[in-house]
N, C-alpha and C positions, 0 to 999 in steps of 0.2 A: 366302576369308578372306586378307587381305593379311599377309605375313610381317612380323615386327618388324624394326626396323633392326638390332638385335644379331644376329638370326638370319641376316640378309642379309650382314652384315659378316663373320660367321664362315664363310660358305659357301665362300670360295676355299680355306680350310683343310680343312673337314669333307668336302668332295666328293672329296678326294684320300684322306683317312683311310678314307672309306667303301670305297674300292677294295681296302684291305687287310682290314678287318674293320669291321662296323658299330660305331661308337663308343657306349659306354654314356652314359647322361644326364649323369654327372659330366664326362665329356670335352666333350660338346657345350656344357655350361654354362661350362666353363673357357675354351674356344675363343672362344665368342661374346663372353664378357667381355673377354678379352685383345684380340680384334679391334676391339671397340668403343673400348677405351681407346687403341688405337694409330692410330685414324683421325686423319689430318692434315687441314688445311683443304681441300686439293684433293680429298682422298677424300670428305669430307663434302659438298662442293659438287657433286661429279659423281656421287654415289650415286644409283642408280636404285632403283625399288621392287621390281623382279623379281629373285627369287633366281636364281643360276646353275644351269644344267642339270648332271645327272650327267656325269661323265667318261666318254668313250668310249675305251676303252684299245685299244692295239695298232694304231693307224692310221698311225703315223709310222715313220721309219727308226730302226734301232737297231743297236747292236753288242753282241756277246757279250763279257762281261768275267768274268775270274777271276784271282785272285792268290793265290800260294802263302802269302802272309803271312796270308790269312783264317783258315787252320788255326791259325797262331800265335796270332792274336787270339782265337779261340775258346777255346784252352787258357787264356789269360790271363783271359778273362771267367769262366771256371769258378772260377779262384782269387779273383777279386774277389768273387764271390758268397759265398765262405766267409770272406774276410779283409778285405774293403772295399778302396777305391781307394788308400789311403795309400802303400802300398808297391808298388802295381801300376799306378799311373798312368803312370809313365815307360816301363815295358815296353809298355803298350798304345800310347803314342805312338810307341815304337820300331818297332812293326809298321806304323803309319800312315806313318812317315817312309820306310820301304823301298818302300811303295806309291807314294809321292810320287817317290821316286828312279826308280822303273821307268817312271813316266809322262813325267817331264821330262828325264831324262838320256839321253845316248848310251850305248851298251854300255860304252865305255871310262870315261865319267864315272860310271856306275852302279857298276862295280867299284871304281873309286878312292873313291867315297863310302862304299860298304859297308865297304871296308877301314879308312877313317877311323873309322867307328862302331865296328867290331870292335876297333880299337886304343884305344878309350875316349874318343874325342873326343865332346863334346856336339854336338848339331845344333840350330839355331835357324832357324826360318822367320820372317822379319821383313817384316810387312806393315803393321801399325799405324804411322802416321806421326805425328811431332811436329806436323806442319802440319794435322792433323785428317783426317776421313774423306773429304773431296773430293779427288780426284786433282789438281784444279787448284791446291790448296793445299799439296801435298806439298812437303817440304824435301828429300827424298831424290831426287836428280836424276842422271842419267847423261848424260855429254857424250863424244862421240866425239872423239878427238885422235890425233895421229900415232903415238904409242906405245901405243895401246889405248883402254880406256875409263876415263875419270875418274869415279868414283862418289862423289858427295857424300852421306853417309848421316846421317840423323837419325831413328832409329826408337825406338819405345817398346814396352814391355810384351811383350818376347820371352820365351818360356819358356827359362830358364836361359841367356839371351843374354849374360849377364855373364861367362860362363866361356869358356875357350879351346875352340875347336872349328871347325866349318865351318857356313856359313849359306847359305840362299837368300834373296835380298833383292829386293824389289819396289821399282822406282824409276820415276819419271817421266821421260819423254823429251819434250824441248821440242817443242811443236806436234803431239804425238801423243795421241789420245784414250784409248789403253789403256796400262796400265803394262807395263814390261819387267821381266824377272826375270833375276838373275845368281847363279851359284854363286860363293861366296867361300870359297876353300879355306883351311885353317888358317894357312898362311904369310902370307896377305893379312888374314885376319880379326883376327890379333893386332895388326895396325897400327891398328886402330880402338879408340877409347876406349870402355870397357864399364863400366857401374856397375849394381849391384843396385838394384831400385826397389820400394818399398813392402814391407809385411810378407808373409812367405811364406805359402803355402797348404798344405793337407793335412798339418797338424801339423809345419810346418817343413821339409817335404820338397821343395816346389816353389817356386822363387824366380823372379820376373820380373826382367828387366834391360832397361836402355836402351843404345843403341849410336849413337855419333856419331863423325864424322870423315871423312876422304877416303882413297881407295885407288885405285890405277891397276890395272885388270884386263886380261888379255889378252882380245882381241875374242871368241875362242872360248868364253869363260866366260859369255857370254849365252846363256840357255836358249831354244831356238826350237822344240823339239818340241811339236806339237799346238796351239800358239797359245793365246789366252786361254781357249778352251773347255776346255783340259785341266785347269784348276783346278776347274771345275764337275764334271767327270768324277771328279776325285779326291775332292771333298767328297761326291758322291753315293755313292762306294764306302765312305768312312770314317764318315759320320755316323751310319748305323744302329748301327755297332759302338760308337761313342761313346755314343749314347743307351742301348744295352744296358749299357754300363759304369756309366752314372750310375743306371739303374734297379737294377742289382745292388748298387750302393753303398747306394742307399736301403733295399733290403732288409736289408743288413748293419746300417745304422744303427737300423732298427726292432728287429731281434733283440737289439741291445745297449742298448735302452731310451734311444736318442738321438734317436728319432722316433716320434711318435705318429700312426698312420695311422687316420683314421676310415674309415667305409664308402665314402664317396664317393672319398677319396684312394687307398684301397686298390684300388677298382675301376679308377681311372685309372692306377695304378702297374701293375697286372696287365695291362691293356689295351696300354699303351705298351710294356712289356717284350715281349709277345707279337708285336705288329706289327713292332717293331724287329728281333726275331729273324727273322721272315718276310722282311723287306726285306733284311737283311744276307746272306740266302742267295740272293737274285736274282742271276742272271748275265746280266742284260740292262741295258744303259745306253741310255736313250732320254729324250725330253722328259718323258714321263709319270713314269718313275722319279725323275728330278730333282725334279719337283714333289712327289711322294709323300714324299721325304725332307725336303724343306723343311717340308711340313706336319707330319711326324713331329717334327722338331726344334722347330717352333713349339709343339706341344702338350707336349712335354718341358720346354721353358722355362717355360711357363705353370704346369705343376705345381710346378716347383721354387719359382718366385716365391710361388705360393699357400701352399705349405707354410711358408715363411719368414714370409710376411705374417701367417698365422694363429697363429703361435707353436707349430707342430707340431714344429719343430726346436729341441732343448732347449739346445744349446751355441752360443755366439756364433761360434766357429771353423767349426762345421759350417754355420751359416747362411751365412757368408761364402764357404765353399767352394762351396755350392750356387748361390749368386747368380753366382759366377764361371763356373760351368759353364753358367749360362743365357746367358752372352755368348759362350763358346768355340764354335767351328765354326758360328756363325750365331746372332745376336741374334734376338729375336722380331720386332723392327721390320724387320730385313733380310729375314727369312723371309716375313713378311706382305707387305711391299712387293713382293717378287719374285712371290709367289703371285697377288696382285691384279693386278699389271702383266701377268702371263701370261693371267689370265682376261679382262682387258680387251681384250688384242690378238686374242682369239678372238672 
């Protein structure tokens, strides 16, 4: 029997979820529907009839990873389960920030950045550009000059980016196909124009901001550790904790009569919470774990969208929060595109 197109479309996601635990029917249905919805013209034209084979794990190179902030994240997740994300989103992001610092910064930069955070400065990671998602259109551009790096900044939607603090800013380099990143310390960050953008999230506790202007940075403020791959490593580490936080928040909403979980969504919620927990405790970074985490985030996104679409979320503000979470740390299209590109390359 030839598989249906939706089941073939969903296979790049489901074959990695299978490696963590067999997904229930509710998850399979969500993934197949989401993948079919996201097929673009090239995907449809090039789609074959044969489903992908199961993943063969453990065949590639890997590195061992562990970070002390994982223990801090665990404690915060425990609190989220009993109190929701509203007051605990920023502490969870704070744990993620220190993981980012450890991966990107030299030891001296790490100590300085942590001191800034401990002193009460906000941190903003600025990637979304006013020029759109394609690097070629980015308006944030770095130019080398005799006295350092002239950084023209036009970034949007940074978490608390309108406040004083320090930032890591991704920029386009002329004639280079990968973005470069720069640490912008508080004394330089305050030279940029920063404005709050849009309505806040999480009951007024989380505001986004846009950042624009020019600043000249010392050459040593370009971050060079690990290259472009370090961001994938960072996201592979933190995405499972983020999904766990979102699943804990859903449980809190349900207990406070702000979310109605039917049998299918309850099964999906329980499954995603469990496999996110398992994945967050992995101390192995390799291509397979990177793909597993993309599949996990895709499935989490699809659950959030489905709950909002079906009217299971009772309050408008909660609906808006959950849809925002479906874009943070990887949208469904981004995750699916990466999973499908990886499956085709093999």
